[in-house]
N, C-alpha and C positions, 0 to 999 in steps of 0.2 A: 341453744342449752341442749346438752347430751346427757343429762342426770334424772334422774326414774326421780330421785327423791325433791326435787327440785322441783320438776311438773306437777308432782305429789302436792307438795307445797302450795302451788300456784291454784291447784284445784281447790284447797283449804279455804287460801283467803278468799277466794271470789265466790265462792260457793253463796246460795242464794236461796232460802228455804221457800219462801214463797212461789218461788218459779218452779222449783223440786212437786210443789204440790200441784201446782199446774200441769205438770209433765204427768202428772196421775191420772188427769182427767182427759189426756188424750191418751191413754190404754198407754202407757209406757211406763214398763217397770223402775222403780224408782227406788229399787232397796239398793243397790249399792253407787246411787248419783248424786251429785253434787249440786242439782240445779243449776246448770251454765248454759246459757244460750248456745245454740249451733255458732251464731254469727262469732261471738266471742269466742267459742274454740277452734274457730278457722283461722282468725287474728293470731290467737296465739301460736295456730300449729304452723300458720309462716316465719314467728320468730325462733320457734324451736328448729325448723329445716326439716327438708327430706330426708330420711335415716331409718333405712326397713328395720333395720338391725334394734331398733330402740324400739319402734314399734310394735314389734315380736315381744319386747320384755314387757314393754306397757299393756300388751294386750292379757298378758296374764296375772295382773294386780284386779285383775275381774273387775276393777270400778268402771262404770256407765261413759264417762266423761274421756277415762283414759284410754279408752277403746274406741271412743270416737277422733280420739288425736293420732291414735295408731292406724287408724283408716287415712286418715288426712295426711301423715306422714309418709307413707308405704310408695314405693317406686312401684308399678307395674313388671317392668321388667327384672325384679329382686323379688317378687313374690312367689313363692312356691306354688304347685298343686297342694303340698304338704299343708302348707298355711293355710289355704284357701278353706281344705276341707277340715282342720282342726278350728277354725274360726266360725266356719258356715254350724259348727255342730254348737257352740256356745250363745248363737244368738237366740234373746230370748226378748225381743222386743222388735217392734216395724221400725223403729229407726234409725237402729244402728243396722239391720237387717238393708236397708236400702242404702242408706249414706253409703255400706261397704259396696252394695254392688254399683252405686251410683258414683264413684268415685276413684275407685281401683279396679274392683273383680272385671269391669266391662270392658277395659283396657290391656288384660293381661291375654295371652296364648289359649290361655284353659277355658275360656268364657264360655265357649259355645258347648264343647265337652259336659260342663261344667250344668248346663242348661239340661242337657237330657238324663245327666246322672240325678241330679238333684229333685228335678219334677217326681221321680218315681218315689224319692221318700215319702216317708207318710207325718214326719216331725213338720208342724206347723209355718214356721220360719225356714225350714228349710227350704221347703216349697217353694213359700213365698219368696223365696233366693231365687230361684228357676225364674218365673216371670216377673219377679223385677227386674234382672238381668236382660232379660228380651227387654222390657221398655225402654232400659236405661240404653240399649245396644242401637234399639230404634231412633233413639234420640241423638244419640252422641256417632256411632257410626256411619256419616254422610253419605261414604264414598261405597259401602253396601249396597250389592244388587238386591233385586225384588227378591229375586229367585232364594234368597239366603233365608226370608220370613216365611217361606212357604212350610218349613218343616215346624215352624211355631205357631203354625194356624190350627196345625195338628194338634199341638200339644194343647192348646188352647180347647181345643172340641175336646180332646180326652181328660182333662180334669175340670172342666168347668162344673161339674158334679160336685166338687168340693164344697162346701156350704158353710165352711170357717172363715170368721169373718177377713182375715188378716189373706187368706187364700186366695178367696173369690173378689178381693178388690184389687190383687195384685193381676191374679187373670184379666179384669177387665182393663187394668191399663195395660198391659201388653198389647191386649186388642185394640185399645184405643190409639196407643202412640203409634203401632206397623198401618192403622188405617191412615194415622195423618200423616203418613211420609210425602205420598203423593196419591193423585187421582184412581190411579190402577190398584195399589194397595189397598187405596180405602174401599174401593167395590168388593175388592177380594176380602176383605173385614168383615164387610155388610153380609155377605153371602155367606159367612162363617158364622155370624150373629143371626141370620136367617133359621140356620141349620141347627144351632143350641134353643132356639125358640123350640123347636119339636122334639126336645129333650125332655123329658119327664123330671125333669129336678129345678127347684125353684132357685136354684144358686143361676146356673145358665142362661135361666130367663131375665133374672137382675141382671147379669153380665150383659146379654145382647143387648137388651131394651138400652139401659145408659147409653153403649157403643154406637146404638143404630142412631140414637138421635145426636149425636157429637157426629158423627162423621157424616149423616145426613146434612147437618147443618153448616160441615166445613164447607163440602165437595157440590151442595145445591144438589143435590140428587135426589131430594123431595119436593121438589118444584114441578 
């Protein structure tokens, strides 16, 4: 299926108002949403097939689920740096941000560059994208050396002051995923957390305490 009209028709046929209301309860913006669950979108995206040009056109529709499908059908080697910047500027909800980072952005050759660029940006979901990317790379890039994550720990320290809900949760997510890669990084992540506890920011304390609890438990460092 390579026709936008057919895809929008499918979205209309499968819309679910009760689930759309439930999405709102999870702080997902639904003004352009149909209320379709992600597993359904994934199954449909497989039928559509990989098509980056179609993904670009779907993104322009502004429909929430159309953008989800766009993320799912894009090819990492075809998505450009310009595409990534264009899409990140449109992020208005944590779910589309995270799906983009976990499904496509972390597999592009621009991921590392964007982490450092976007972390400096003030927009909530752009900064979240930087740390969601770190978390995604920590989970998916099994071949990455430990050294790759050291600058990311510096970014976590630098931006742990940001008390906005969707930023601090992403910073915490990034810290925990780095620390869970192996024991050595776990120790470094806990040391980072201990430094966060010395900051005068409530968000830094929350990030640190949550990470220390999980990482100590995983690596048995509190015994």
